[in-house]
C-alpha positions in Angstrom: 0.0 0.0 0.0 2.8 2.4 0.9 4.4 1.7 -2.5 1.2 2.4 -4.4 0.7 5.7 -2.5 4.2 6.7 -3.4 3.6 6.1 -7.1 0.3 8.0 -7.0 2.0 11.0 -5.3 4.8 11.1 -7.9 2.3 10.9 -10.8 0.2 13.8 -9.4 3.3 15.9 -8.8 4.4 15.4 -12.4 1.0 16.4 -13.7 0.9 19.5 -11.6 4.4 20.6 -12.6 3.7 19.9 -16.3 0.4 21.8 -16.3 2.1 24.8 -14.6 4.9 24.8 -17.3 2.3 24.6 -20.1 0.5 27.7 -18.7 3.7 29.6 -18.3 4.7 28.8 -22.0 1.3 30.0 -23.3 1.4 33.2 -21.4 5.0 33.9 -22.6 4.1 33.4 -26.2 1.0 35.6 -25.9 3.1 38.4 -24.5 5.9 38.2 -27.1 3.9 37.5 -30.2 4.9 40.2 -32.9 2.3 42.8 -33.8 0.5 42.5 -37.0 2.4 44.2 -39.9 0.7 47.5 -40.9 -0.5 47.9 -44.4 2.1 49.9 -46.4 1.0 53.2 -47.7 0.4 53.2 -51.4 -0.6 49.6 -51.5 -4.1 48.1 -51.9 -6.0 48.2 -48.7 -4.0 51.2 -47.3 -5.5 54.6 -46.6 -4.7 57.6 -48.8 -1.1 58.9 -48.6 -0.8 62.6 -47.8 1.2 64.4 -50.5 1.9 67.9 -51.7 1.1 68.6 -55.4 1.6 71.6 -57.7 0.0 72.4 -61.1 2.1 72.3 -64.2 1.9 75.9 -65.5 2.9 77.9 -68.6 5.8 80.2 -67.9 9.1 81.7 -69.2 12.5 80.4 -68.3 16.0 81.6 -69.2 18.3 79.2 -71.0 21.5 79.7 -69.1 24.9 78.1 -69.5 27.1 77.9 -66.4 30.8 77.6 -66.1 33.8 78.2 -63.9 36.1 81.0 -65.0 39.2 82.9 -64.1 39.5 86.7 -64.1 42.3 87.8 -66.5 43.6 91.3 -67.1 43.2 92.5 -70.7 46.8 93.6 -70.6 49.7 92.8 -68.2 52.9 94.8 -68.7 56.2 94.3 -67.1 57.9 97.7 -66.9 61.6 97.5 -67.7 64.3 100.1 -68.2 65.4 100.7 -71.8 68.8 102.0 -70.9 71.5 101.0 -68.4 72.1 103.2 -65.4 71.5 103.8 -61.7 67.8 103.9 -60.5 67.7 107.2 -58.6 64.0 107.4 -57.7 60.7 105.6 -57.8 57.6 107.7 -58.2 54.9 105.1 -57.4 53.5 103.4 -54.4 52.9 99.7 -54.4 49.3 98.8 -55.4 48.7 102.3 -56.7 46.4 102.9 -59.7 48.3 104.7 -62.5 47.3 106.3 -65.8 49.0 105.9 -69.2 52.1 108.1 -69.4 52.4 108.6 -65.6 56.0 108.8 -64.4 57.0 105.7 -62.5 60.8 105.9 -62.0 63.9 107.9 -63.0 67.4 106.7 -64.0 70.5 108.9 -63.6 70.3 111.2 -66.7 73.8 112.7 -66.5 75.7 110.2 -68.8 73.0 110.5 -71.4 73.0 114.3 -71.2 76.8 114.2 -71.9 76.2 112.1 -75.0 73.6 114.5 -76.2 75.9 117.5 -75.8 78.7 115.7 -77.7 76.3 114.8 -80.5 75.0 118.4 -80.7 78.7 119.7 -80.8 79.5 117.4 -83.7 76.4 118.5 -85.5 77.3 122.2 -85.1 80.9 121.5 -86.4 79.7 119.7 -89.5 77.0 122.3 -90.2 79.7 125.0 -90.2 81.9 123.0 -92.6 78.9 122.4 -94.8 78.1 126.1 -94.9 81.7 127.0 -95.8 81.8 124.3 -98.5 78.6 125.7 -100.1 80.1 129.2 -100.2 83.2 127.9 -101.9 81.1 126.0 -104.4 79.3 129.2 -105.3 82.7 131.0 -105.8 84.0 128.2 -108.0 80.9 128.1 -110.1 81.3 131.9 -110.7 85.0 131.5 -111.6 84.2 128.6 -113.9 81.7 130.8 -115.8 84.5 133.3 -116.3 86.7 130.4 -117.5 89.1 131.1 -114.7 89.2 127.5 -113.2 88.9 124.0 -114.4 85.6 122.0 -114.4 87.2 119.3 -112.2 87.7 121.8 -109.3 84.0 122.7 -109.4 83.0 119.0 -109.4 85.3 118.3 -106.5 83.9 121.1 -104.4 80.3 119.9 -105.2 81.2 116.4 -104.0 82.6 117.9 -100.8 79.4 119.7 -100.2 77.4 116.4 -100.5 79.8 114.7 -98.1 79.2 117.4 -95.5 75.4 117.2 -96.1 75.6 113.4 -95.3 77.7 114.1 -92.2 75.2 116.6 -91.0 72.4 114.1 -91.5 74.3 111.5 -89.5 74.9 114.0 -86.7 71.3 114.9 -86.5 70.3 111.3 -86.2 72.9 110.9 -83.4 71.4 114.0 -81.7 67.9 112.4 -81.9 69.2 109.1 -80.6 70.9 110.8 -77.7 67.7 112.7 -76.9 65.8 109.4 -77.0 68.2 107.7 -74.7 67.9 110.7 -72.3 64.1 110.4 -72.5 64.3 106.8 -71.6 65.8 107.8 -68.2 62.2 108.8 -67.3 60.2 105.6 -67.1 56.5 106.1 -67.7 53.5 103.8 -67.5 52.7 102.3 -70.9 49.2 101.4 -69.9 46.7 102.3 -67.2 46.1 99.9 -64.4 47.3 98.9 -61.0 51.0 98.5 -60.2 52.2 95.5 -58.2 55.0 95.2 -55.7 58.3 97.1 -56.4 60.9 94.7 -57.9 63.9 97.0 -57.7 64.9 99.6 -55.1 66.5 102.9 -55.8 70.3 102.8 -55.9 70.5 99.6 -57.9 72.0 99.5 -61.4 69.2 98.5 -63.8 69.8 97.3 -67.3 67.7 96.9 -70.4 68.3 93.2 -70.4 66.9 92.6 -66.8 64.2 89.9 -66.9 62.3 90.9 -63.8 61.9 94.6 -64.6 60.9 97.3 -62.1 57.2 96.7 -61.6 54.3 94.9 -63.2 51.1 96.8 -64.3 47.8 94.9 -64.7 44.9 96.5 -66.4 41.8 96.0 -64.2 39.2 98.1 -65.9 38.0 96.6 -68.2 38.9 93.1 -67.2 38.3 89.7 -68.9 37.1 86.4 -67.5 38.2 83.2 -69.4 35.9 80.2 -69.0 35.2 76.9 -70.8 32.1 75.4 -72.4 31.6 71.9 -73.9 32.5 71.7 -77.5 28.9 70.7 -78.4 27.7 74.2 -77.2 30.1 76.2 -79.4 27.8 76.3 -82.6 24.9 77.7 -80.5 27.2 80.3 -78.9 28.9 81.4 -82.2 25.5 81.8 -83.9 24.3 84.0 -81.1 27.5 86.1 -81.2 26.9 86.9 -84.9 23.5 88.5 -84.2 23.9 90.2 -80.8 26.0 90.5 -77.7 25.5 87.7 -75.3 25.1 88.9 -71.7 27.4 87.3 -69.2 27.3 87.5 -65.4 30.2 86.9 -62.9 29.3 85.5 -59.5 31.4 84.7 -56.5 32.7 81.1 -55.8 29.7 80.2 -53.7 27.2 81.6 -56.3 25.5 83.9 -53.7 26.3 87.4 -54.9 26.8 88.8 -58.4 30.1 90.6 -58.9 29.8 92.1 -62.4 27.8 92.3 -65.6 29.5 92.0 -69.0 29.3 90.4 -72.4 30.9 87.6 -74.4 33.8 89.1 -76.3 35.5 86.2 -78.2 35.9 82.5 -78.5 39.0 80.4 -78.9 39.8 78.8 -82.3 40.4 75.3 -81.2 39.1 72.6 -78.9 41.1 71.3 -76.0 41.5 67.6 -76.8 42.2 66.7 -73.2 38.9 68.1 -71.9 36.7 68.5 -75.0 36.0 72.1 -74.1 36.5 75.5 -75.8 37.7 78.6 -74.1 35.5 81.7 -74.2 36.4 85.2 -73.0 33.9 87.6 -71.5 34.6 91.3 -70.8 33.5 93.3 -67.8 33.8 97.1 -67.1 34.9 96.3 -63.5 34.6 100.0 -62.6 34.2 99.1 -58.9 37.2 96.7 -58.9 35.0 93.7 -57.9 37.0 91.4 -60.1 40.7 90.7 -59.4 43.3 89.0 -61.6 43.4 85.2 -61.2 40.2 85.2 -59.2 37.9 82.2 -59.7 34.3 83.1 -60.5 31.1 81.4 -61.5 30.0 82.5 -65.0 26.3 82.6 -66.1 25.8 83.1 -69.8 22.2 83.7 -70.9 21.6 82.2 -74.4 17.9 82.4 -74.8 14.5 82.7 -73.1 11.8 80.0 -73.5 8.3 81.4 -73.4 5.0 79.6 -72.9 6.8 76.4 -71.7 5.4 73.8 -69.3 7.2 74.5 -66.0 7.1 72.4 -62.8 9.2 72.4 -59.6 12.4 70.4 -59.9 11.4 68.5 -56.8 8.7 66.8 -58.8 11.1 65.0 -61.2 12.1 61.5 -60.2 14.6 59.0 -61.8 13.7 55.4 -62.1 14.7 52.3 -64.0 12.8 53.5 -67.0 14.2 57.0 -66.9 12.8 60.3 -65.7 9.2 60.5 -64.5 6.7 62.5 -62.4 3.8 61.4 -60.3 0.6 62.8 -61.7 -2.5 63.1 -59.6 -5.6 61.8 -61.5 -9.2 62.9 -61.0 -9.9 59.8 -58.9 -7.2 60.9 -56.4 -4.8 58.2 -57.4 -1.3 58.7 -58.9 0.3 57.5 -62.1 4.0 57.6 -63.0 4.3 59.7 -66.2 7.6 59.5 -68.2 8.7 63.0 -69.2 11.3 64.7 -71.3 13.0 67.6 -69.7 14.3 70.9 -71.0 16.5 73.5 -69.3 16.2 74.3 -65.6 16.7 77.5 -63.5 16.6 77.8 -59.8 13.8 75.5 -58.5 11.9 75.2 -61.8 12.4 73.0 -64.8 10.8 72.8 -68.3 9.0 69.6 -69.3 9.4 69.4 -73.0 7.1 66.4 -73.4 4.8 64.3 -71.1 2.7 66.9 -69.3 -0.2 69.3 -70.0 -0.9 72.6 -68.5 -2.9 72.3 -65.3 -2.0 68.7 -64.4 -1.1 68.1 -60.8 2.3 66.7 -60.0 3.5 65.5 -56.7 6.4 67.5 -55.2 6.5 66.1 -51.7 5.7 62.7 -50.2 6.5 60.6 -53.4 8.9 58.3 -51.5 5.9 56.4 -50.1 4.0 56.3 -53.5 3.4 53.5 -56.0 1.5 53.8 -59.3 -2.2 53.5 -58.6 -1.9 54.6 -54.9 -4.6 56.7 -53.4 -3.4 60.1 -52.2 -4.7 63.0 -50.2 -3.5 66.2 -51.8 -2.4 68.8 -49.3 -2.5 72.6 -50.0 -1.0 73.7 -46.7 2.4 74.1 -48.1 2.9 77.5 -49.7 3.8 77.8 -53.4 7.5 77.7 -54.2 8.6 81.2 -54.6 11.7 82.3 -56.5 14.6 83.0 -54.2 16.2 86.5 -53.8 17.9 87.9 -56.8 21.4 87.0 -55.6 20.6 83.4 -54.7 18.2 82.9 -57.7 20.9 83.5 -60.3 23.7 82.0 -58.4 22.0 78.6 -58.0 21.2 77.7 -61.6 22.5 74.2 -62.1 23.1 71.3 -64.4 20.0 70.5 -66.4 19.7 73.9 -67.9 23.3 74.0 -68.8 23.2 70.6 -70.4 20.1 71.4 -72.4 21.6 74.6 -73.7 24.7 72.7 -74.7 
């Protein structure tokens, strides 16, 4: 009996422990069961996806070509001495703006004054000899008419007169050369512009063959900007240059502020084979000195203005496996992916050359949760996209417009 009771007790204990473990397992699974996966927005069975949409509208848009350029002086002149001598004075301050013909430096003029005096003395001597020879020739001619002297003596005197005339002509050229050398001791600015740092101090002996010179002058007003464009764009640019001046704007490196307005002056005559680009040169008045030599600037060149074009915000354009497309909101408040062909862009707007009609709604925000056929709830809380301020608007024109213009 005792053995039977022991067996019964063990069996009951096992059943109690097993039942407890079973209840604990069920409770644990109930607490840790994953939540039901929500229905993804834009899929069948989901609610409408909130989006922001804008109407495709007719508008005007400038076709602008962008590039990176370098400000280059129209003329850069290294001022050198044309004679050898001691530099006695410098008449300019470093960084000073100078005018053409303004005195910059002086070289000791005394040796050249001595040469001038010698040449003038030789000229006076030969002029006196010439005058005396001419008087003798007149006397000989009178005596020859009286048959008092031979013809040979008259001819000899006439030859002597011509020799003195040649000597006087050489003396005059020597006087002119001495005066020119004396004038070279006063070094003047050949062009107007801004002088750089002084390269030679007074007291040094300068020579005509010195490579460095005395100072460098750069012409800053007007000034040029050299920039490059793709070779495919050159025919369009050259065609416009034949009919009118193409306006060009220079902006700072960040594209936030406009530095100067100018026009396209010339184009290079060959393509750079390494880059496939052609150099263009624009000219700017630069009266305020905003452009400085070797300064990097962003160049915006307006080639044309498209009018009555379909324009949408650039945020509406998406890129997929099939190319560029936009989400168009249909009348039943669902969206469809519409392939489009794009034109030039400016700021936050882009031209749709094909694929849209005026007035159609395109999604500009919330398209990351969309699929074709998804139901949408169009929001109008977001304000219309406004053009940025003048400085930022023109400084931020980017790629698509430039590529289209090319």
